[in-house]
C-alpha positions as CSV (number, residue, x, y, z in Angstrom):
1,P,-5.6,-10.8,8.5
2,S,-7.6,-10.4,11.7
3,C,-10.9,-10.6,9.7
4,A,-9.6,-13.8,8.0
5,L,-8.8,-15.4,11.4
6,A,-12.1,-14.4,12.9
7,L,-13.9,-15.9,9.9
8,L,-12.1,-19.2,9.9
9,T,-12.5,-19.6,13.7
10,E,-16.2,-18.4,13.7
11,R,-15.4,-15.7,16.2
12,V,-16.5,-12.1,16.6
13,L,-13.7,-9.6,15.7
14,I,-13.6,-6.6,18.1
15,V,-11.5,-3.8,16.8
16,T,-10.5,-1.2,19.4
17,M,-9.9,2.2,17.8
18,K,-7.4,4.1,19.9
19,S,-6.6,7.8,19.7
20,G,-5.0,9.4,16.7
21,Y,-7.6,8.4,14.0
22,H,-9.2,11.1,12.0
23,A,-12.3,9.1,11.1
24,S,-14.2,6.0,12.3
25,L,-14.8,2.9,10.2
26,R,-18.4,3.9,9.8
27,D,-17.3,7.3,8.3
28,I,-15.6,5.6,5.3
29,F,-17.2,2.1,5.0
30,D,-20.8,1.0,4.5
31,L,-20.9,-1.1,7.7
32,E,-24.7,-1.0,7.7
33,Q,-24.5,-4.1,5.4
34,L,-22.9,-6.1,8.2
35,P,-25.6,-7.8,10.4
36,L,-23.8,-6.8,13.6
37,D,-24.6,-4.4,16.4
38,A,-21.6,-3.3,18.3
39,N,-23.8,-2.7,21.4
40,Q,-24.2,-6.4,21.7
41,F,-20.5,-6.9,22.5
42,H,-19.9,-4.4,25.2
43,N,-19.6,-7.2,27.7
44,A,-17.6,-9.5,25.4
45,P,-14.5,-11.1,27.1
46,S,-11.2,-9.3,26.4
47,G,-7.6,-10.2,26.9
48,G,-7.4,-13.9,27.0
49,T,-4.7,-15.8,25.1
50,T,-2.3,-13.5,23.1
51,L,-1.0,-14.7,19.8
52,S,2.2,-12.9,19.1
53,F,3.8,-13.0,15.7
54,P,6.1,-14.5,14.6
55,Q,6.3,-16.5,17.9
56,S,2.9,-18.1,17.4
57,N,3.4,-19.0,13.7
58,N,3.7,-22.7,14.5
59,K,0.3,-22.7,16.2
60,L,-1.3,-21.1,13.2
61,T,0.4,-23.5,10.7
62,C,0.2,-26.8,12.6
63,T,-3.0,-26.9,14.7
64,D,-6.7,-26.9,13.9
65,I,-7.7,-23.4,14.9
66,R,-11.4,-24.5,14.9
67,K,-10.7,-26.6,18.0
68,W,-9.0,-23.8,20.0
69,D,-10.8,-23.6,23.4
70,E,-9.6,-20.1,24.3
71,T,-12.6,-17.8,25.2
72,A,-10.8,-14.7,23.8
73,I,-7.7,-14.2,21.6
74,S,-5.7,-11.0,21.4
75,L,-3.4,-10.4,18.5
76,A,0.0,-8.7,18.8
77,G,3.2,-8.3,16.7
78,A,3.5,-8.6,13.0
79,Y,0.1,-8.3,11.4
80,Y,0.4,-10.3,8.2
81,F,0.1,-14.0,9.2
82,V,-2.3,-15.1,6.5
83,P,0.2,-17.3,4.7
84,H,0.4,-19.5,7.8
85,L,-3.3,-20.0,7.7
86,F,-3.0,-21.0,4.0
87,Y,-0.3,-23.5,4.8
88,N,-2.3,-25.2,7.6
89,P,-3.5,-28.6,6.3
90,T,-6.5,-28.7,8.6
91,L,-8.0,-25.6,6.9
92,K,-7.9,-26.5,3.3
93,D,-11.7,-27.0,3.0
94,L,-12.4,-23.7,4.7
95,I,-9.8,-21.8,2.7
96,T,-11.3,-23.2,-0.5
97,K,-14.8,-22.2,0.6
98,F,-14.1,-18.7,1.7
99,F,-11.2,-17.7,-0.6
100,P,-11.5,-19.8,-3.8
101,E,-9.1,-17.5,-5.7
102,G,-6.5,-17.6,-2.9
103,K,-7.0,-13.9,-2.3
104,V,-7.8,-12.8,1.2
105,A,-7.6,-9.0,1.3
106,E,-9.4,-8.7,-2.1
107,R,-12.4,-10.8,-1.0
108,I,-12.8,-9.2,2.4
109,Q,-12.4,-5.7,1.1
110,R,-14.9,-6.1,-1.6
111,T,-17.5,-7.7,0.6
112,A,-17.1,-6.6,4.2
113,L,-15.5,-3.2,3.6
114,R,-17.6,-1.6,0.9
115,P,-17.0,2.1,0.7
116,H,-19.4,4.6,2.2
117,V,-21.9,6.2,-0.1
118,E,-20.2,9.6,0.5
119,V,-16.9,8.2,-0.7
120,M,-18.5,6.8,-3.8
121,K,-20.0,10.2,-4.6
122,I,-16.5,11.7,-4.6
123,V,-15.3,8.9,-6.8
124,K,-18.0,9.4,-9.4
125,A,-17.7,13.1,-9.4
126,E,-13.9,13.0,-9.9
127,Y,-14.1,10.2,-12.5
128,D,-16.5,12.3,-14.5
129,R,-14.6,15.6,-14.0
130,M,-11.3,14.1,-15.2
131,Q,-13.1,12.3,-18.1
132,M,-11.4,9.1,-17.1
133,G,-14.0,7.1,-19.0
134,D,-12.9,8.7,-22.3
135,A,-9.4,7.3,-22.2
136,S,-8.5,4.4,-24.4
137,Y,-6.4,3.0,-21.5
138,L,-5.9,4.1,-17.9
139,V,-2.7,3.6,-15.9
140,A,-2.8,4.5,-12.2
141,M,0.5,5.7,-10.7
142,Q,0.9,5.9,-6.9
143,I,3.5,8.6,-6.4
144,R,4.7,8.8,-2.8
145,G,7.2,11.6,-2.5
146,N,7.8,11.7,1.2
147,K,9.7,8.4,1.6
148,P,10.0,7.7,5.3
149,P,11.9,8.6,7.4
150,A,13.2,11.4,5.1
151,P,11.0,14.5,5.1
152,Q,12.2,15.7,1.6
153,F,11.1,14.6,-1.8
154,W,12.9,11.4,-2.8
155,I,11.6,10.3,-6.2
156,S,14.3,10.8,-8.7
157,N,14.1,11.7,-12.4
158,G,15.1,8.1,-13.1
159,E,12.1,6.8,-11.2
160,F,9.8,9.1,-13.0
161,N,11.2,7.8,-16.3
162,S,10.6,4.3,-15.0
163,Y,6.9,5.2,-14.4
164,D,6.6,6.5,-17.9
165,K,8.4,3.6,-19.6
166,C,6.5,0.9,-17.6
167,A,3.1,2.6,-18.4
168,A,3.9,2.6,-22.1
169,A,4.9,-1.1,-21.9
170,L,1.6,-2.0,-20.2
171,V,-0.6,-0.5,-22.9
172,P,-1.9,-3.4,-25.2
173,P,-1.8,-3.0,-29.0
174,G,-4.8,-1.0,-30.3
175,K,-5.2,1.0,-27.1
176,E,-2.5,3.6,-27.7
177,S,-4.8,6.3,-29.1
178,D,-5.7,8.2,-25.9
179,V,-3.8,6.8,-22.9
180,K,-4.1,8.6,-19.6
181,H,-2.1,8.4,-16.4
182,F,-3.9,8.9,-13.1
183,W,-1.6,10.3,-10.4
184,A,-2.3,9.3,-6.8
185,C,0.0,11.6,-5.0
186,D,0.6,11.9,-1.2
187,S,1.2,15.6,-1.0
188,G,1.1,18.9,-2.8
189,L,4.9,18.6,-3.2
190,A,4.5,15.2,-5.0
191,I,2.0,16.8,-7.4
192,R,4.3,19.7,-8.1
193,E,7.4,17.5,-8.7
194,T,5.4,15.1,-10.9
195,M,4.1,18.1,-13.0
196,S,7.6,19.2,-13.7
197,S,8.8,15.6,-14.6
198,V,8.5,13.6,-17.8
199,L,5.0,12.6,-16.6
200,G,3.9,16.2,-16.6
201,Q,5.3,16.8,-20.0
202,N,3.8,13.9,-21.9
203,G,0.2,15.4,-21.8
204,K,-1.3,12.2,-20.3
205,G,-1.5,13.1,-16.6
206,L,-4.7,13.3,-14.7
207,H,-4.6,14.6,-11.1
208,R,-7.3,15.7,-8.7
209,W,-5.7,18.8,-7.2
210,E,-3.3,21.6,-7.9
211,P,-0.3,21.4,-5.5
212,E,-1.5,24.2,-3.2
213,Q,-5.1,22.7,-3.0
214,F,-4.1,19.2,-1.9
215,V,-6.5,17.8,0.8
216,K,-4.7,16.1,3.7
217,S,-6.2,13.2,5.5
218,G,-6.5,15.0,8.8
219,S,-10.3,15.0,8.9
220,I,-13.3,12.8,8.0
221,N,-13.5,14.6,4.6
222,G,-9.7,14.1,4.1
223,V,-9.9,10.4,4.9
224,R,-12.8,9.9,2.6
225,N,-10.8,11.7,-0.2
226,A,-7.9,9.4,0.5
227,L,-10.1,6.3,0.1
228,A,-11.5,7.9,-3.1
229,D,-8.0,8.2,-4.4
230,I,-7.5,4.4,-3.8
231,L,-10.8,3.6,-5.5
232,L,-9.9,5.8,-8.5
233,Q,-6.7,3.8,-8.9
234,A,-8.7,0.6,-8.7
235,K,-10.9,1.7,-11.6
236,C,-7.8,2.0,-13.9
237,D,-6.7,-0.8,-16.2
238,E,-3.2,-1.0,-14.8
239,L,-1.6,0.0,-11.5
240,L,1.9,1.1,-10.8
241,I,2.4,1.4,-7.0
242,C,5.2,2.1,-4.5
243,A,7.1,-0.7,-2.8
244,W,7.1,0.9,0.6
245,S,3.4,1.7,1.1
246,S,0.2,-0.3,1.7
247,Y,-1.8,2.5,0.1
248,G,-1.3,1.1,-3.4
249,Q,-1.7,-2.5,-2.1
250,V,-5.2,-1.6,-0.9
251,A,-6.0,-0.2,-4.4
252,A,-4.7,-3.4,-6.0
253,A,-6.9,-5.5,-3.7
254,Y,-10.0,-3.5,-4.8
255,H,-8.8,-3.8,-8.4
256,M,-8.7,-7.6,-8.1
257,A,-5.8,-7.9,-10.6
258,P,-2.0,-7.9,-10.3
259,S,-0.2,-4.6,-9.8
260,Y,3.3,-3.5,-10.6
261,M,5.8,-1.9,-8.2
262,I,8.1,0.9,-9.1
263,T,11.4,1.1,-7.2
264,D,14.5,3.2,-7.8
265,F,17.3,1.6,-5.7
266,D,20.5,3.4,-6.6
267,K,22.7,0.7,-8.1
268,P,26.1,2.0,-7.0
269,D,24.9,2.5,-3.4
270,G,23.1,-0.8,-3.4
271,L,26.1,-2.7,-4.8
272,L,28.5,-1.2,-2.3
273,L,26.2,-2.0,0.6
274,L,25.6,-5.5,-0.6
275,L,29.4,-6.1,-0.7
276,L,29.8,-4.5,2.7
277,L,27.2,-6.8,4.3
278,T,28.2,-10.0,2.6
279,M,31.9,-9.9,3.2
280,T,33.6,-12.8,5.0
281,T,35.7,-12.3,8.1
282,T,39.0,-13.0,6.4
283,T,41.9,-10.5,7.0
284,M,41.8,-9.2,3.5
285,M,38.1,-8.6,3.7
286,M,38.4,-6.9,7.0
287,M,40.9,-4.5,5.5
288,M,38.5,-3.7,2.7
289,K,35.5,-2.9,4.8
290,P,36.7,0.6,5.9
291,L,37.4,1.5,2.3
292,L,34.0,0.4,1.2
293,L,32.3,2.2,4.0
294,L,34.2,5.4,3.0
295,C,33.0,4.9,-0.6
296,V,29.4,4.6,0.6
297,C,29.7,7.7,2.8
298,M,31.2,9.7,-0.1
299,R,28.5,8.5,-2.4
300,M,25.8,9.6,0.0
301,M,27.4,13.0,0.5
302,W,27.5,13.4,-3.3
303,R,23.8,12.7,-3.5
304,V,23.0,15.2,-0.8
305,R,24.9,17.9,-2.6
306,K,23.2,17.0,-5.8
307,E,19.8,17.4,-4.1
308,Q,20.9,20.7,-2.7
309,R,21.7,21.9,-6.2
310,L,18.3,20.8,-7.4
311,G,16.7,22.8,-4.6
312,R,15.1,19.8,-2.9
313,I,17.2,20.0,0.3
314,R,17.7,23.3,2.1
C-alpha cells in the first residue's frame, strides 16, 4: 500500500526498519534493480502530515492526491488503504496506467520486489530436489499450526480433510496421474502433525524438512528460506492458504492467480456465538443469554479435554 501511494503521488518512499528484524530488505530482495541510492535521502524531510487510517480514508477517496502540497507524509494505523485509492475518481487514469489488471500487490512484488539471487538458488535447488517439475499437477498447501494467540497446534483432522478434498477438487481432468501436494509449514510441529494426517498418508506430500530439521526465520538464512517457501508455493498450479496469515497472500500475489482459503470454524461453537451476539434486548432473550454462554463454555471445555486426550495440550 505504501509503495502504491508513493507511486501515485510521485514521492520517494522511505522505509524505516526498526529493531526486531532478522534481515534487511537487501538481504532478501534484488534492490540493485531499483535506480535509487538511499544515501541521497539522509536529509529528506520527515514527520510532516500524518495520514491515520481509517480516519484519513475520506482524503484518500475524495481528493486529488497529486495536488497534495505536504512536503512529507507519514503513515499510521491500518495499513491496507488501497481500495480507497481505487475508488478515487481523480486517479482513474493513473490506476489504469500502473495497475491495468487491478492488482496492486502482484505488480509491485513482481517488479520492485524481485527475490535476491541467493533466495532463487534455494528455490531452484529445492524445486529440483523434490522433483516438483515431474508432477502432473501441483497444489500448494500453507499449513500454519500455531494459530495465534494459542501456542498449541490448532489444525483439526477436519481441516486436514478439507485440504485433501479441496486439492482433489482443483485438479482438472487429465491431470490426475501424479498429483503432488507441497506443504508450506510454519514449524516442525506443523510438519509432524501433517505427516500423521490424511495428507501424510495419501503419498502425495512434498516437504522441505523433517520436523526436527525445520529452519526458523531467526537469521538471514532463515528469512531467505521463508521467502523461498513462498516462491515454491507460487510455482504450484493451485494454492490453498490460511485465512489468518499474510504469508499465503504474498505467495498468491507472486503466483498472479486466485488462491483458495481453508478454514475450520467449528460449527456448533460458531452458531452459539452468533446467536449470543445477535440477540435482541427483550426480556426473553436476556434470560437465554446466560444459558447460551454456559453452553459455549461447556463446549470449549469439551474441546480442551479432547485435545488433552490427543496429547496436543499438556
